[in-house]
N, C-alpha and C positions, 0 to 999 in steps of 0.2 A: 591703524593705517600705517604703513612703513615708510621711514625716511631715510635716504641714503645721502651720505656725504662723500664726495670723492676727495683723492689725494690732492693737495695743493700746497705750494711753498708760501701762499699769501694766508695768514691765520686771521686776518681782520674780517670781521662779518658784524652785522647789525641785524636787529631783529624788531619788528613791529610788535606794537602793544598786543599781549595776548598769545604771542608766538613763542617757540621754544627754539634756542640756537644750540648747536652741538659743532664741536671741533675735534679733530683727530688727526695723527700723522698717516692714518690709513683709513680703508673703507670701514663703516660702522654701520650697523643696521638697527634701529631703533623700534620696537613695537609698543603702540600706544593703545591699550584696550585689548580684550579678549573676548571673543565670540564663543559659540558652542563648538565650532570646527576647531577653533586654536586650541580650546581646552581638551578636546577629544584627542587631539594630536599629542599635545604635552603629557597627557595622562598615559596613554598607550607608551610613549617614550619612556616614561618614568618605569613602567613595568619591565620593558624590554632591558634597559639599563642595569637594573637591579635584580631580577630574579636569577638565580642560579641556572646553569645550562643543563637541560634535560635531553634525552635522546630520543630520537624517533617520535612514535605517536604521542608518547608522554608530552614532549616540548609542544607538540600542536594542540594537544588538549589543553595544556597549561595556558597556552595563549589565547585559545577561544574561550575559556572560562573567564580570564581576565577581562577580555574585550566585553563578554556578556555583562560582567558586573559594573564595569565601566560605563557602558551605554544606560544601564538601569539608574546609575548613581546619577548621571548627567541629565537624563530625563527627569528624574524626580528634582535635582537642583534648580533645572530651568523652570519648574512649576513653584517651588517653594521659597527659592533664594537665587534668582537669576545673576543678581548682582556678584555673587560669589564666584563667578567665572574669572574675575580679576585675581583671585588667589592662586590660581593654577601656577604661578612662578614662585610662590612662597615655599620655602624649604620645609618649614613644619607643616603645611597643609601636604606637600608632595610626600612627605613621610607617612602621614595618615593615610593618605590615598594609596600608597604602595602597601600599608598594612592590609587594607581591605582588599587589594587586589591579589596579593600572595595568598591569604587565607583562603580566599575563594577558590583561587587556582589550585590549592592543595586538596580540596575537599570536593568542590563542586556541588555542595549542598545548597538547594534553592533557599530554604527558610534562612540558613545562615547567610547567605548573600544578601536577603531582604534586609535581615537584621543589621548588617554591616552597612548597606547603603543608608539605612535610617539614622545609624549612629553617626556616619560620616556627613550626612546632609546637616544634622544637629550642630557637628563641629563648626560647619562654615559659618554658622551664624555667631561665632564667637572668634573674633579676629585677634583680640588680644590675649596674652598669656594670663589667664585667670583661673579660677578653680574649675569652671566649667570645661574649658579647653583641656586642661590636664586630666580631668575625670573621662572626658569622652575619647582621648587619647589612649588612655588605660583601658577603656572598655573595649576598644577596637582590638587591642592585643588579647584580652581576656576571653571575649565572647568566643572565639574559635575553639577554646579550649574546654567548653562546655557541651555536654549533650543535649539532646533535645528536651529530655526529662528534666534536667537541671536548669534549662532556661524557662521551662513551665513553670518550674517551682519558683524561681524568681520573680516571673510575673504575677503568680498568685499571692505570693508573701507580699509584694509591694502593694498591689491592688487592695488587699484586705486590710493590711496593717497600716499603711502609709496614706490611704487616700479615703476620702468621703464624698459621696455625690448627695449634695443638699437638695435635690430636685425630686427624690423619690417619695412623693406624697401618697402613693397607694401601692398595693401588691402587683397591680398590673405593670406600672412602671418598674417596680423592682424586679418583676420576671424579665422584662426588656433588658434593663441593666445587666442581669445575670446572663442572659442569652448573648449578649454583646461583649462581655468583658470576662467572663467565667468559663462558659461552655468550651471556647476553643482550646482551653488548657486541660480541663477537667481528666480527660483520659490519657494525658501525657505525663501526668504528675508522677513522681517516684518519692516513696516513703523511705527508701533505705539509708542506713546510716552513712554508707560510703557516699552517697550523692550529696548528702549534706557535708560531710567531711571534705569532699573535693571543692564544693563551693567555698567554704572556709578556707582551704588550701589557696584558691585562686584569688582570694582577697574580696569576694563578694558579700561576706557576712560572717557572724560569728554567733554561736550559741549562749544566750545569757541565763542567768540563773533564774529569772522570772518567767512564768509561762502563762501566755493569754489565750484560753480557750476561744474558740471561733464563736461559741454561742454568746460569751460574754462580749467580744468584738462587736457582733451585730446588735447587742443589747445596747450598747453604749453608743455607737455609731447612727443605728437606726432604730432607736427605742420605740418611736411611735408607730411603726409596723407590728411591734411585738407586744401589745396590751390586751387584757382581758376585757377592759371596760368597766365602769361604774355606774351605779343608779343616779339619776339626775338629783335625787334628794340628798346624795352625799356632798354636794356643793354647800347647800345650806347647813347640814349637819356639821361640816368641818369649819363653819363661820367665815366663809368666803364671801366678802361683801359685795364683789362684782357680780354675784348671781350667775345664772346659766349665760354668761356673754358669748355670743358666737365669735368672738374675736379670739376666744380662748378655748371653749369647748365645741367639738364636733361629734355626729354619730361615730360610735366605735367601729373601725374597719373590720374587726373580727366578730363583732356582735351588734347588730343594727339596733337592737332595744336597749342598749346601754350609751355611755358618753365615753370619750376620751379627751385628751389634752391635744390641742391644735399645735404640734410640734413634732419634728423627726427627732430631736436631740435636745440636750440641755441648751446648747448654743442658741438653737432656734428659739427656745422657750424665753431664755434670757431677753432675747432682742424683742420678742413680742411683748412681754411684760415691761420692758422699758418704754417701747413705742406708745403704749396705751396708758402709760404712767400709773400702774398699779401702785397700792401702797406695799409697804414692805411686810406687813402681816399677811395679806393676800399672796405676795410673792412666795413667801415661804410654805404657806398652806399649799398653794398649787403645785410647788414643785415637789412636796411631800406625796401629793396625790399622784403625780405622775409616776414617781419612782416605785410606790406600793402597788400600781397597777400593772406592772411589768409581768411578762410571762417568765416561767421558769426556764432554765437551760434546755431541758428535755422539750417543752413545747416549743421553744425557738427552734431547735433543731427539726423538730417534726413539721413545723410550718414551713420552714425553706425546703425541705424535701418534698412536702405537699405542692410547694409552688413549682418547683422542678426538681425531677427525680435525680438528675446527675449531681445534685448537691450532696447526695448521700456519699458519692465518692470524695468529693471535697472535704466534707466533714471528717470522714475515716482518714483520709491524708493528714489533715490538720493534728487530729488527736493521737495518731499512731506514728507520728514522725517528729523530727526536730522542729518542725514549722512553727509550733506554737510558742516557741523560745527563741527563734532565728531572727536576728537584727541584721539589716541590710547596711553594707558600707555605701559610700557614695557611688562606687562603681556598680555594686549590685542594683542600686536604685535606679542608674542610668540604663543598664542592660534590662532590667524589668520594664521599665517605662519604654524603651524602644521596642521590646517584644509585644507589648500591648497594643502600641501604636501601629506595629506592623501590621497585625491583623484586625483591629478595629477600625484602622484609617484615620483616627483622630483622638487626641487626648490633651490634657492640660499640659502647659509649657513645662518642660523638665526644671526650668529655673525656680520654680515653686518649691522644689525640694533641695536643690542644690543652689546654695548663693554664698 
């Protein structure tokens, strides 16, 4: 609502409980609360007041692009965080908003625009100057400096190195996971040294001395999907007193005539063994059997490619580039996270990785 106080020589006034009183020597306008239309007008005014003057058609195109990305941002914000409209008058938010508008106005790239929108929407969820707000502000500045291939690299490195889906209990679910989160980037990946050098220069990551092959990464994170299976008699032979307990042992996913451990990885196995109160000797023997049953790196690679052919490209990218030794910064994580969310439509909260 708008309240107007007119000029008067009488400065005495009273206010009832719950009301606000304002005094001034001349007219003042006070705005309480902002709706979609208010926020939109402020957002467009921010762009017009800050973007350098262009001539002719370039000026018209820049304005059209800025309005386009602003509408996309406000639409997404109204769904995910409508309370954030009140931030429209905050200087820090206006600066972040202008960064989004400016970068999209310069390129007009649709994918980049969507990525910047996602980053800015996430930024509205952090009203205090904390690490998340700082990282997201920097990410808005950095994303526009990267190519489509470099953005894809960040998404895949973030997804495969920094995340784990604990619900992938069989190969069908694993295939759905790959289709949703990996396939959209598979053919955009860039292996060149220059691509990774630029990512490092832009503050998105750095190359470490240690290497983590993708086969080993899958073996650690999704070990239960990549086992050969063992004979039921091996349980007794190893002295496991639980016997063939179906809380621990199930038919092997890769060979129905054999058994495997009911766990995707060591974390799940530890939780299960603790829950059923297995004795220490059984715990060690079961864990040993779990590890000795693993497929070789070559078998893991073949199984993934058998599941989805485009994984051949991903394995080649990982093994023939700096990807296997590339560690992301907080900015690289934020951009990779936003790029996945942009295409997948949903993903875990960024605060899991940045806090």
